[in-house]
N, C-alpha and C positions, 0 to 999 in steps of 0.2 A: 169189647169195643170200648174205646175211650168215652164215648158219649152214652154208653149204657144201653144202646138199642138191643143188644143181644139178650139182655135180661128182662126186657119189657114183655108184657102179656104172658101167655103160656108158652115159654120157650121150649119146654119138653115136647109139647104137641107140635110146635113149629118144626122142631128138629126131626121128629118121626114122619111128619107130612113130607118134608123135603126128601127124606130117605125113600119113602114110598113113591114119590114123583119120579125118582131115578130108577125105579124098578126093583128095589130091594125090600125084602120083608123084615129086615132087621138092620140096626146100625152096625152090628158085627159083620154081617154079610157085605155091607157097603164098604166098611173099613178093610176087611180082608181082601177085597178086590183091588185094593191099593195098599199092599203091605209095607211099602217103603215110604209112603207119604207121611209127612208130619201131621200132628193134630191140627196145626194151623192150616195146612193145605187142605185137609179134610173139611174143616170148618168153612174155609173160603169156597170150596166147591158146593157146599150145602147152602151157603148164604153169606156172601162176602161182607154184607153190612149188618147182619143180625144173628150170626152164629159164631160162638167163640170155641176155641180148641178145647178148653176145659169142660165145656158143655158136652162136646163129643166124647171126651174121655169119661165123664160122669155117666153118660148113657152106656158106654161100652162096659164100664164096671158093673152097672146094674144088670146088664144082660149076661155078663160072665158069671156073676154070682148066681143068677137064676138058673143058668145052664150048667153050673159047676165046672166052668172053664176058666177060672181065674189064672191058673198057671199059664195057660195058653195066651191069655190077654197080656200077662206080664212079659212073656217071651216076645210077643208081637210088639209091645211098646219098646222093648230093648232094640228090636230091629229098626223101628222108626228113629230112635235116638241115635243109633250108630250111623244110619244113613245121613242124618242131619249133621252130625259132627265129624265123621270120618268117611265121607262118601267114596273115597278112593280105596277103602278097605282098611283092615287092621294094619297099623304101621309095622315095618320091618324092625325098626329100632324105636324104643320108647325114650327118646331124648326129651328135653324140657318141652319143646313145641308139641310133640306128639303126645306126651303125657297129659298136657293141657287139653288137647282135643279129645282124648279118651275120657278124661275126667268130665269134660263138658257133656259127654254122652251119658256116662254112668251116674253122675250126680243127680240130674233131673229124673232119670229113670227110677232110681231108688226113691226119690221124693214122690213120684207119681204112684209108685207101687202101693197097693192096699196094705194096711197094717198086718193083715193075716199072712202076707208073703214077704214082708220087708227083710226078715232075717235070712230067708232063702235068697233074696236078691243080693244081700250083702255077701253071702257065701259065694254066689256066682261071680260077683265083682272081684272078690279075693282070688278066686280060681283063675279068672281071666288075666289078672295082673301077675300072678305067680307063675302061671303056665300059659303064656300068650298063645293065641291061635296062630295059624300060619299067616305070614305076611300076605296082605291082600284079601283076607277073609271078609266077606260081606254076606251076612245071612239075608236070604231073600224073603223070609217069612218066619212065622212062629214054629214051623215044622223042621227048621234047620237041624241037622243031626247033632251038631255040637251043642246048640241051645237045648235040645231035648235031653242031652246027657247032663248038662249043667243044671237044668230045671225040669226034671221029669214030671209028668202029670201025676198028681197025687189025689185029686178030688175023687170022691166016691159018687 
């Protein structure tokens, strides 16, 4: 938030309290129930005036590391970015306009990706651009078959 309300007091406790108020035992469960919602939309649902999208993502990363599900988190965040930038699905032709839309999804996704998975995310981006998915492809969540092929689970 511009006025900084989201960072006041114990924001982590506030975040998890809001998640529990909505009937979820984890931030991951809350987010996975809304697999195509942006981080901003998730934050607004939890607290339009005092929760920021980056706080939601920070909590998701902590939970993913703890549960050894970082690759799943990375796939899930790609889904969110794709839905935000190309909600109609993967473009049939990567002309300049569509290339920009795809870059608008892939750039922030790689930026958000934890350092441990950045190289794999870059390889996924390269694969998607070199061998585009079918026109209209819109993954519905982190278990999408193509995403699992591009970013298979590796955590032990």
